[in-house]
Each structure stands twice: as structure tokens, then as C-alpha cells.
N, C-alpha and C positions, 0 to 999 in steps of 0.2 A: 249184092248180098244174097246168099243162098239159104238163109235160115228160114225155117217154116214159121208161119204165124202161130202154130201150136207148140213150138219148141219149148216154150217156157211155161206151159200149163200143167206140168206134172203135179204140182201142189193141188190144183183143182180136182184132178182125177183122184188123187189120194183122199181128199176131203170128202168125196162123194162115195167112197167105198164103204158099204155098210159093215164090213168086217173090221174096220178101223174105228175104234171109239175114241173120239177126240174131246169128249165132254169132261168137264171138271168134276162132275158128280154123277153117280148112277141115277138113271131115270126109272121111275116106277110107272108101269102102264096102268092107267086108271080110266074111268068113265063117269064123269060127274058134270052135271049141269050147274052153271054158276053165272056170274055176271061181272063185267068190268065197268068201273065208273070212270068216265073221262069228262072233265069240265062239267060235273054235276049231272051228266046223262048216263043212264045204264044201258049196257049192250050185252045181250045174251051170248054166252059162250058154252062150249062143251070142252072140258079139260080132258086131254088124252094122255099126257104124261107129265110127271112132276118130279122135282128133286128139291133138296133144301135150298138150292140156289135160284130156281126158276121153274117155268113150265111151258108147255106147248098146248094150245087150245085151237078150236075151230070156231069161226064166227062168220056171219054174213055181213057184219058191220064194216064200214069203211074206216079202218083204223090205220095209223101211220107209224112207221119206225120213229123212235125218239120220243113218242108221247109218254108223259108221266101219267100213270093210271093207278087205280086200286082194284084188286081182284078179291072177290069174296071167297074165303076159305074157311072150312070148319075150324073152330077154336079161335083162329086169328081174326075172323070177320074180314073187314076191308083192309087188305094188306098192300102196302105200296110197292110198285114195280115200274119198270120201264120197258116199253115195247122195243125189242132189239131187232126184230125182223118180221115181215109180213109177206106171205107168198101163197097164192091160190086158196084163200080162205083160212089158212093156218097162220097162227100168230105165236111167235116166240117171245117170252118176256123173262127178264131177270129181276128178282126181288131186290129192293133197295138194301135190305139186310138179309143175310142168310137166316133161315129158320133154325132155331136151336134143335139139336138131336132129340131131346125129350119131347118137345112140342111136335116136331115132325113125325116121330113115331106114333104119338097119340092121334095126330091128324090122319095119318095113313090108315089107322085102324077104323076110321069112320068112312073114308072115301072108298066107294066100290071099285074093285079091280076090274080092268077091262076083260070082257069075256070073249070078244070076237076081234078079228083083224079088221083094220080100216080098209 
């Protein structure tokens, strides 16, 4: 068989192309210190992007994919979410319920926009 090990990895290359936006909702670049609560323990995070469906943050805490958490957000307070992925100190999470457009817009007016590149 002469097929390359990499012959079927085109989807991986496309998914890593920053020019291709595969997200279900537009992300807003922000810079906000917050915390995640897991099993009654708080873990400090810095939120770096957010949408009505989820967010990405940075943390030094050892958190795992699949954990049910709550994230403190303005207006919403402790909002339930699931950790969908963890990589190199970055955490992606999906909210249990999308944030309504009215509340999302009000919340974004409070959260500081990101001023610098990471």
C-alpha cells in the first residue's frame, strides 16, 4: 500500500487555517479577569475571547475537558458551562445555554476589550 500517513489529514490542515472561521458565533476579543468554580473550588482565569455560545480563557489551574463548571460573568454572575478543550494553559468552554442577545450586548458593554495581542 503506497498511501501516505498524511494522505487523509487535509481536514486538520484546513481546521488550523486562521483564514477559515469555523466557529458557530463571532468571538469578541476581550481582556477580563474572572474565575471558574469547579466542585466548590475557585480557579482564576483571564477571559480572552467570548461569544454568546462560549469563551476561551487562560489559566494555570489543572482543569480537564468535560468538566462542568461555572464562570463568573458580568450581569450573569456564575454561569454554567462545560470545558470543551484544554491546551497549553488555554481553556475553551461552551455555555450550557446561549446568552440572550440583549444580555450579551449589555455584558459586552461592561467587559474591557483586548488592547494588545497575546
